[in-house]
C-alpha positions in Angstrom: 7.7 22.5 2.8 10.5 24.6 2.5 10.4 27.8 4.1 11.9 29.1 6.9 10.0 30.2 9.6 10.6 28.4 13.2 8.3 26.0 12.2 8.1 22.3 13.7 6.7 20.7 11.3 8.5 21.4 7.5 8.4 17.6 6.3 6.3 15.3 5.3 8.2 12.1 6.6 11.6 12.3 8.0 13.6 9.4 8.3 16.7 9.3 10.3 19.8 7.4 8.6 23.4 6.6 10.1 25.0 5.8 6.6 29.0 6.0 6.0 30.4 8.8 3.8 31.7 5.3 1.8 28.6 4.1 1.3 26.6 7.6 0.1 29.6 7.5 -1.7 28.2 4.3 -3.6 24.7 4.0 -4.8 23.1 0.9 -3.5 22.5 -2.0 -7.1 18.5 -1.9 -7.5 17.0 -4.8 -6.2 13.8 -3.7 -6.4 10.7 -5.1 -8.8 8.7 -2.5 -10.7 5.3 -3.1 -9.8 2.8 -1.5 -12.0 0.4 -0.4 -9.3 1.7 0.4 -5.8 2.0 -0.8 -2.5 -0.8 0.1 -1.1 -4.6 -1.7 0.2 -6.1 -0.6 -2.6 -3.3 0.3 -5.2 -5.1 -1.9 -7.7 -7.7 1.2 -8.4 -5.1 3.1 -9.4 -2.5 4.0 -12.5 0.2 4.7 -13.6 0.2 8.3 -15.1 4.0 9.4 -14.6 7.1 8.0 -13.4 11.3 8.8 -14.0 13.3 5.4 -12.7 16.3 7.5 -13.2 17.5 5.4 -15.6 19.5 7.4 -18.0 22.8 8.8 -18.0 21.7 12.2 -17.5 18.6 14.0 -15.4 15.6 14.0 -18.2 15.0 17.5 -18.0 11.8 17.2 -20.0 10.5 15.4 -16.7 12.1 17.7 -14.1 13.8 20.7 -14.3 16.4 22.5 -11.8 14.8 24.5 -9.8 15.7 27.6 -7.3 19.1 27.5 -8.9 21.9 29.9 -7.3 19.7 30.9 -4.8 20.2 30.9 -1.0 18.1 29.2 0.9 18.5 28.8 4.5 22.0 28.0 4.9 23.0 26.9 1.0 23.5 28.1 -2.1 21.1 25.1 -4.7 23.9 24.1 -7.6 22.5 21.9 -10.5 25.7 20.7 -10.6 24.5 18.7 -7.2 22.3 16.3 -8.8 23.8 13.5 -10.7 23.1 10.3 -12.2 24.3 7.3 -10.6 25.4 3.9 -12.7 22.5 1.5 -10.3 20.4 3.4 -12.1 19.3 6.2 -9.4 19.7 10.2 -8.9 21.7 11.7 -5.9 21.3 15.2 -4.3 23.8 16.2 -2.8 24.7 18.6 0.6 28.3 20.2 -0.1 30.7 22.2 2.6 33.9 24.2 1.2 35.2 25.3 4.2 32.5 27.6 5.9 30.2 27.4 3.0 27.6 25.3 1.9 26.1 23.7 -1.5 22.5 22.3 -1.8 19.5 20.5 -4.2 16.7 20.6 -5.2 14.7 20.2 -8.8 10.9 19.5 -9.5 8.7 19.3 -12.6 7.2 22.8 -11.6 7.2 22.8 -15.4 6.7 20.1 -16.9 4.1 18.0 -14.5 1.1 18.7 -12.5 -1.1 16.3 -10.8 -4.8 17.0 -9.3 -5.5 14.4 -6.3 -4.2 10.6 -7.0 -0.9 8.1 -5.2 2.1 9.5 -5.3 5.8 7.4 -4.1 9.0 7.6 -3.8 11.7 4.5 -3.5 14.4 6.6 -1.3 17.4 6.4 0.9 17.6 9.1 2.8 20.7 11.8 4.5 22.7 10.5 6.5 24.5 13.6 8.9 23.5 15.7 11.0 22.6 19.5 9.3 20.9 18.7 5.9 17.3 17.1 5.4 15.9 15.8 2.2 12.2 15.4 1.6 10.1 14.8 -1.8 6.8 16.8 -1.7 3.8 17.9 -3.1 3.6 22.0 -3.8 0.7 24.3 -5.4 2.1 26.9 -8.2 -0.3 29.6 -6.5 0.1 28.4 -2.5 -1.3 31.1 -0.1 -2.8 33.5 -2.2 -6.6 33.9 -1.3 -5.4 32.4 2.3 -8.1 29.3 1.2 -6.1 26.1 0.4 -8.8 24.1 -1.7 -8.4 27.0 -3.7 -4.2 27.8 -2.8 -2.9 24.2 -2.4 -1.1 23.1 0.3 2.1 21.9 0.6 2.0 18.3 1.1 5.1 17.4 2.1 5.1 13.5 1.0 8.7 12.7 3.6 11.6 15.0 5.1 14.5 13.8 7.2 16.9 14.5 9.5 19.2 13.6 12.9 18.6 17.1 14.8 16.3 14.9 16.9 17.6 11.3 16.7 17.3 7.9 14.1 14.2 6.5 12.5 12.0 9.6 13.1 9.3 9.9 10.5 7.6 13.2 9.1 4.2 14.1 7.8 3.6 17.3 7.4 1.0 19.8 5.8 1.5 23.6 5.2 -1.0 26.1 3.5 -1.7 30.0 3.6 1.2 31.1 2.7 4.8 31.7 4.8 3.1 34.2 6.6 1.7 35.5 9.4 -1.2 33.6 8.1 0.6 30.5 7.6 -0.6 27.6 9.1 0.7 24.3 9.7 -0.3 20.5 10.7 1.3 17.5 11.0 2.5 13.6 12.6 5.8 12.0 13.5 6.0 8.7 14.1 9.4 6.0 15.0 10.0 4.0 12.7 13.4 1.1 13.5 15.5 0.3 10.4 13.6 3.7 8.5 17.3 5.5 8.0 18.9 3.1 6.3 18.1 1.3 3.2 15.5 2.1 0.7 12.2 2.8 1.9 8.5 3.9 0.3 7.2 7.1 1.1 3.5 7.8 -0.8 0.6 9.8 0.0 -2.7 9.7 -1.2 -4.4 11.9 -1.9 -8.3 12.6 -2.8 -11.2 14.9 -2.4 -11.5 14.2 1.1 -8.1 13.7 2.6 -4.6 12.6 3.1 -3.1 8.4 3.9 0.4 9.1 4.2 2.2 5.5 3.9 5.6 4.7 4.5 6.7 0.5 3.0 3.1 0.4 2.0 1.8 0.9 5.8 -0.8 3.8 6.7 0.6 6.2 9.1 -1.2 9.3 9.5 -4.5 10.5 8.0 -5.9 13.6 7.6 -9.0 16.0 6.4 -7.0 19.0 7.0 -6.5 21.9 4.1 -7.0 19.4 1.4 -5.9 21.1 -1.9 -8.4 21.0 -4.6 -6.0 21.6 -7.2 -3.0 20.5 -9.2 -0.2 20.4 -7.9 4.1 20.0 -8.3 6.3 17.2 -7.2 9.9 18.0 -5.8 12.7 16.4 -4.2 15.5 18.4 -2.5 18.4 18.3 -0.2 19.1 21.4 1.3 20.5 22.9 4.5 17.7 25.2 6.6 18.7 24.7 10.1 16.2 21.8 10.6 18.4 19.7 10.6 21.0 20.4 13.3 24.6 21.8 13.4 25.5 22.3 9.7 29.4 22.5 10.9 28.9 19.0 12.7 27.6 17.0 9.8 30.1 14.8 7.2 29.8 15.9 4.0 28.9 15.6 0.9 26.1 13.9 2.2 23.1 12.6 -0.1 19.2 12.1 -1.0 19.8 8.7 -3.1 16.1 8.2 -5.4 15.8 5.4 -7.2 12.4 6.6 -8.4 9.4 8.4 -8.4 5.6 7.9 -9.5 2.4 9.9 -10.2 -0.4 7.6 -9.4 -4.8 8.9 -10.1 -7.7 6.4 -9.4 -9.2 5.0 -11.8 -13.1 4.9 -12.2 -13.2 1.7 -14.4 -14.3 -1.7 -12.3 -12.4 -4.0 -13.5 -9.8 -2.7 -15.7 -6.7 -5.5 -15.8 -9.5 -8.0 -16.3 -7.2 -9.7 -12.9 -10.1 -11.6 -11.5 -10.6 -13.2 -14.7 -14.3 -12.4 -14.9 -15.2 -9.8 -17.6 -17.9 -8.4 -15.3 -19.1 -5.6 -14.9 -18.1 -5.7 -18.8 -21.0 -6.3 -21.4 -20.0 -7.6 -24.6 -21.9 -8.5 -27.9 -21.0 -9.8 -30.6 -20.0 -13.3 -29.7 -15.7 -12.4 -29.8 -14.6 -10.8 -25.9 -13.2 -13.3 -23.5 -10.8 -13.1 -20.9 -7.8 -15.3 -21.6 -4.6 -15.5 -19.8 -2.0 -16.5 -22.8 0.1 -14.4 -22.8 -0.6 -11.1 -24.0 -1.2 -8.7 -21.3 0.5 -5.7 -20.7 0.4 -6.0 -16.8 -0.8 -9.2 -14.3 -1.3 -12.1 -16.2 -4.9 -11.0 -18.2 -6.2 -9.4 -21.1 -9.3 -8.5 -22.8 -9.7 -10.4 -25.7 -11.4 -9.9 -29.2 -11.2 -12.2 -31.7 -13.4 -13.6 -34.6 -14.6 -12.8 -38.2 -17.6 -10.2 -37.4 -17.2 -7.2 -35.1 -17.4 -7.4 -31.1 -17.3 -4.9 -28.4 -16.9 -4.9 -24.6 -18.2 -1.9 -23.0 -18.8 -1.0 -19.5 -21.1 1.9 -18.0 -19.0 4.5 -15.8 -21.7 6.2 -13.2 -20.8 8.8 -10.8 -19.2 12.0 -13.2 -20.1 15.1 -12.6 -21.7 17.3 -14.5 -19.5 20.0 -16.7 -16.4 18.2 -16.4 -13.8 16.9 -18.0 -12.4 13.1 -18.0 -9.5 11.5 -19.6 -9.9 8.1 -20.5 -7.7 5.1 -21.4 -5.9 2.0 -22.5 -3.3 0.1 -24.1 -4.7 -2.1 -27.1 -2.9 -4.1 -29.7 -3.3 -6.1 -32.5 -2.4 -9.4 -33.5 -1.5 -8.9 -36.7 -1.0 -5.9 -39.0 -3.7 -4.6 -41.0 -5.9 -5.4 -38.3 -7.8 -2.6 -36.0 -9.4 -2.3 -32.8 -11.2 1.0 -31.4 -10.8 2.3 -28.1 -13.5 4.5 -27.6 -16.1 6.7 -24.9 -19.5 8.3 -25.7 -23.1 8.6 -23.9 -20.9 11.6 -21.7 -23.5 14.4 -23.8 -26.8 15.3 -24.8 -25.3 15.8 -27.8 -24.4 11.9 -28.1 -21.3 12.4 -28.8 -19.1 9.3 -29.6 -14.9 9.8 -29.6 -12.3 6.5 -30.5 -9.1 6.4 -31.1 -8.2 3.4 -33.3 -4.4 1.0 -32.6 -3.7 -1.1 -35.6 0.1 -1.6 -33.9 0.8 -5.7 -33.0 2.8 -4.3 -29.7 0.9 -2.1 -26.4 0.2 1.2 -27.2 -1.4 3.4 -24.5 -3.7 5.8 -26.3 -5.9 8.4 -24.0 -9.0 10.4 -25.2 -10.4 13.4 -23.5 -14.1 14.3 -22.9 -16.6 16.7 -21.0 -19.6 15.2 -19.3 -22.9 17.5 -20.0 -24.8 20.1 -17.9 -26.9 17.1 -16.7 -25.0 13.9 -18.1 -23.2 11.5 -14.6 -22.6 8.5 -16.7 -20.9 8.0 -19.3 -19.8 4.2 -21.8 -16.6 3.3 -22.4 -15.6 0.4 -25.1 -13.2 -1.4 -26.6 -14.7 -2.7 -30.5 -12.6 -4.9 -33.1 -14.7 -3.7 -36.3 -14.2 -6.6 -38.4 -12.5 -9.8 -38.7 -9.1 -10.3 -36.5 -7.6 -10.3 -33.4 -7.1 -7.8 -30.3 -6.1 -7.6 -26.8 -6.9 -4.8 -24.2 -5.6 -4.1 -21.0 -5.4 -1.5 -17.8 -8.6 0.5 -18.7 -8.7 3.8 -16.9 -11.3 6.6 -16.5 -9.9 9.9 -14.7 -11.3 13.5 -13.8 -8.9 15.9 -15.2 
């Protein structure tokens, strides 16, 4: 997303803003309700895998790394000192001017977290001045190497905003095949009243077949062009590349303010949080399984409960898996009293009849994951929530996805 060819589309979403210098210096207080599922039509099918709410005193470098430090990109030098944390739980990425010299900022998960497919969302307040442009985007570490975007990856601009063409303009773009003579791109432009002021949600749903771009949970563009089939990393950037207009006419410092960034993955588990109040399509044996709303849910209001003096279990067959493919199964579980245990597991996924389990003995919810690889002819597996002895246990937010 951050190349310097003179190409019309360089970002996924463009947000225009007229924030004053004073407002940008004073970050807004958070009022967002941090939902577990994303605010898109099929959000309940997704499980949260990664997030940063920027609530610490310092940038969490286990999640983010300063990227392109001390290099000149466009007309500005990238500096880590331009990335600061606010007292209200946001991160500020600044663009600054010192005479005829400009500095900018960029952070990324290139060394900490990459993901293939899913829904990626950031809650942002965009820059308010002519000159800079702000962005949330995904990038592949191998983009353009073989000129096959499915293999090499695609630059997915989840949003890019500048004021060069006016306010309240949202751009969504893709770039692939490198940034030289073979470069290709496509994009869409939407004018959305009010999108340049205050916080807004910018997201992209990336599947093996297409990308769907959203602003505040509303679909704005859908395309099947250049769909990447490899894992990519996330970036936040505030830069001065020329796309944002005459940098000398801007008011500095100017900021991109970000409340949170989240990465979700689509789960293959049906009724994963039991919010339907029914167990189906799960099956059970042992007589001690029920769906309850007794204050023991991790998210939502309901969870699965295993209780009684005998062993009991809930199970679900997951169909439609790919042979010779690695998947991740997981859930959150807890027991009611110390000394008890419940088992999360997966079986019937290969010819050897392998069964993998994780024991949970905590009295507060713990998320466990199990990685498994399907056999050469296997296209299904069976997941289970198993209480082997007397006691009570709870499970919630089950998931299974392709790694």
